[in-house]
C-alpha positions in Angstrom: 5.0 -14.1 18.2 5.5 -12.8 14.7 8.3 -10.6 13.8 7.7 -6.9 13.4 5.9 -6.2 10.1 7.8 -4.6 7.2 6.5 -1.1 6.6 5.9 -0.5 2.9 8.1 1.9 0.9 6.9 5.5 1.7 7.2 6.8 -1.8 5.1 4.0 -3.2 2.6 4.3 -0.4 2.2 8.1 -1.0 1.9 7.6 -4.8 -1.0 5.1 -4.2 -2.8 6.6 -1.3 -1.8 10.3 -1.2 -5.2 11.3 -2.8 -7.3 9.3 -0.4 -10.8 10.7 0.2 -14.0 9.3 1.5 -16.4 7.7 -0.9 -19.8 9.4 -1.1 -21.3 6.9 1.2 -18.5 7.0 3.7 -18.5 10.8 3.7 -22.0 10.7 5.0 -21.1 8.1 7.6 -18.0 10.1 8.7 -20.2 13.2 9.2 -22.7 11.2 11.2 -19.9 9.8 13.4 -18.3 13.2 14.1 -21.8 14.5 14.9 -22.1 12.1 17.8 -19.6 14.1 19.9 -19.8 17.7 21.3 -18.1 20.5 19.6 -14.4 20.5 20.4 -14.5 16.8 21.3 -14.1 15.5 17.8 -11.0 13.6 18.8 -13.3 11.0 20.3 -14.3 10.1 16.7 -10.7 8.9 15.8 -11.4 5.3 16.6 -14.5 4.8 14.4 -13.1 7.0 11.6 -10.0 5.0 11.4 -12.1 1.8 11.3 -14.1 3.3 8.5 -11.0 4.3 6.6 -9.4 0.9 7.0 -12.6 -0.7 5.7 -12.6 1.6 2.7 -9.0 0.7 1.9 -10.1 -3.0 2.2 -12.9 -2.5 -0.2 -10.6 -0.8 -2.7 -8.0 -3.5 -2.4 -10.3 -6.5 -1.9 -8.5 -7.3 1.4 -9.2 -7.0 5.1 -7.8 -3.5 4.9 -4.9 -1.5 6.4 -4.0 2.1 7.2 -1.3 3.7 5.0 0.3 6.8 6.5 -1.5 9.2 4.0 -4.8 7.7 5.1 -4.0 8.3 8.8 -3.0 11.9 7.8 -6.3 12.3 6.1 -8.2 11.2 9.2 -6.1 13.6 11.3 -7.1 16.5 9.1 -10.7 15.5 9.2 -10.6 15.7 13.0 -8.3 18.7 13.2 -5.8 16.7 15.2 -2.0 16.3 15.1 -1.0 13.3 13.0 0.9 11.8 15.9 -2.2 11.8 18.2 -4.1 9.7 15.6 -1.0 7.5 14.9 -1.0 6.7 18.6 -4.5 5.4 18.4 -3.5 3.2 15.4 -0.5 1.7 17.1 -2.4 1.1 20.4 -5.2 -1.0 18.9 -4.4 -4.3 17.2 -7.6 -4.0 15.1 -5.7 -1.6 12.9 -3.2 -2.8 10.4 -0.1 -0.8 9.6 0.9 -3.0 6.6 -1.2 -4.6 3.8 -2.9 -7.9 4.7 -4.7 -10.5 2.7 -8.4 -10.9 2.0 -8.6 -12.9 5.2 -6.6 -11.8 8.2 -6.3 -15.0 10.4 -5.5 -13.9 14.0 -4.7 -16.9 16.2 -4.9 -16.5 19.9 -1.8 -17.9 21.6 -2.6 -16.8 25.2 -2.6 -19.4 28.0 -6.2 -20.7 27.8 -6.0 -21.2 24.0 -2.5 -22.7 24.3 -3.6 -25.2 26.9 -6.6 -26.3 24.8 -4.8 -26.7 21.5 -3.8 -23.5 19.8 -0.6 -25.2 18.6 -2.8 -27.6 16.5 -4.6 -24.5 15.1 -1.3 -23.0 14.1 -0.2 -26.3 12.6 -3.3 -26.4 10.5 -2.5 -22.8 9.3 1.2 -23.8 8.6 0.2 -26.9 6.6 -2.2 -24.7 4.5 0.7 -22.5 3.5 0.3 -19.7 6.1 3.3 -18.3 8.0 3.2 -15.9 11.0 3.5 -12.3 9.9 3.3 -13.2 6.2 0.7 -13.1 3.5 0.2 -16.1 1.2 1.4 -15.6 -2.4 -2.2 -15.7 -3.7 -3.0 -12.7 -1.4 -5.8 -14.7 0.4 -4.4 -15.1 3.9 -2.4 -13.2 6.4 -1.5 -15.0 9.6 -0.9 -13.2 12.9 -0.5 -14.7 16.4 -2.2 -12.4 18.9 -2.9 -12.0 22.6 -6.2 -12.8 24.3 -9.3 -12.1 22.1 -11.7 -12.6 25.0 -13.3 -16.0 24.1 -11.4 -18.1 26.6 -14.4 -20.3 27.4 -14.5 -21.4 23.8 -10.7 -21.9 23.4 -8.9 -22.4 21.2 -10.2 -19.7 18.8 -9.2 -17.4 16.0 -10.6 -14.2 14.6 -10.8 -13.9 10.8 -11.8 -10.4 9.7 -14.9 -9.6 11.7 -15.8 -13.2 12.8 -14.7 -15.5 15.6 -14.3 -19.2 15.1 -14.2 -21.1 18.4 -13.7 -24.6 19.9 -11.2 -25.4 17.1 -8.9 -28.3 16.5 -6.6 -29.2 13.6 -9.4 -30.6 11.4 -12.0 -27.8 11.9 -9.4 -25.1 11.4 -8.3 -26.8 8.1 -11.9 -27.0 7.0 -12.4 -23.3 7.7 -9.3 -22.3 5.6 -10.4 -24.6 2.8 -13.9 -23.1 2.7 -12.6 -19.6 2.6 -10.2 -20.5 -0.2 -13.2 -21.8 -2.2 -15.0 -18.5 -1.7 -17.4 -19.9 0.9 -18.4 -18.4 4.2 -17.9 -20.8 7.1 -20.3 -20.7 10.0 -18.7 -18.5 12.7 -18.8 -19.2 16.4 -18.4 -22.6 18.1 -17.3 -25.4 15.8 -18.8 -28.0 18.2 -22.3 -28.7 19.4 -22.8 -25.9 21.8 -24.9 -22.7 21.9 -22.5 -19.7 22.2 -20.6 -20.4 25.5 -23.1 -22.9 27.0 -21.9 -26.4 27.9 -21.1 -28.8 25.1 -24.3 -30.6 24.1 -26.6 -27.8 25.4 -27.4 -26.0 28.6 -27.6 -28.1 31.8 -29.4 -25.4 33.9 -32.1 -22.8 33.1 -33.0 -24.9 30.1 -36.3 -23.0 29.6 -34.3 -19.9 28.8 -33.1 -21.4 25.5 -36.2 -20.7 23.6 -37.9 -17.9 25.6 -37.5 -15.4 28.4 -38.8 -17.8 31.0 -40.0 -16.3 34.3 -38.7 -18.5 37.1 -40.0 -16.4 40.0 -43.1 -18.4 40.7 -41.1 -21.6 40.8 -38.5 -20.2 43.2 -41.0 -18.6 45.7 
């Protein structure tokens, strides 16, 4: 796994993010999110508000986004919560980044199913494209992280890049995805082989009528 990330200098972080506040659009979203929960239960909104804040930071920095300490403090104040309680949420969920990342955060699953089906080749493709675990490329495009199971074991090996999963990978398909992103293109997410979601390769072998419609089999099974 990657080494522990290097936390940015606090003085620089506070100078850049100490005045963080919602954009007009996100202020409306934040109010809507908090309104989903009963009075006194606003702590339940910490997860979606942190995600909203990370996305705002990402939009401002043209990256996948991260959560500087002043931004976490801002969310804590919004929810009238102790900073540490919100920080606990940030450090529990790997969806939140405590350090700056690139425009594309490449998270490679290295858990057993992906490892057995070729995650080493996926990592080799990343390495040969200039990516290193726990590092951001000099052009700021890619950050590479090796992570635990991302829940797409049937389609192993897989990676998550920002909000999308790319599945059924090998060295060549992973290389093609990285090259497309570097060109500013948007590769097709999901399986990179001929299969529908997690169906067998080449197409379903049972319940084929369900591919195109909500077929009612009850008359046939009676």
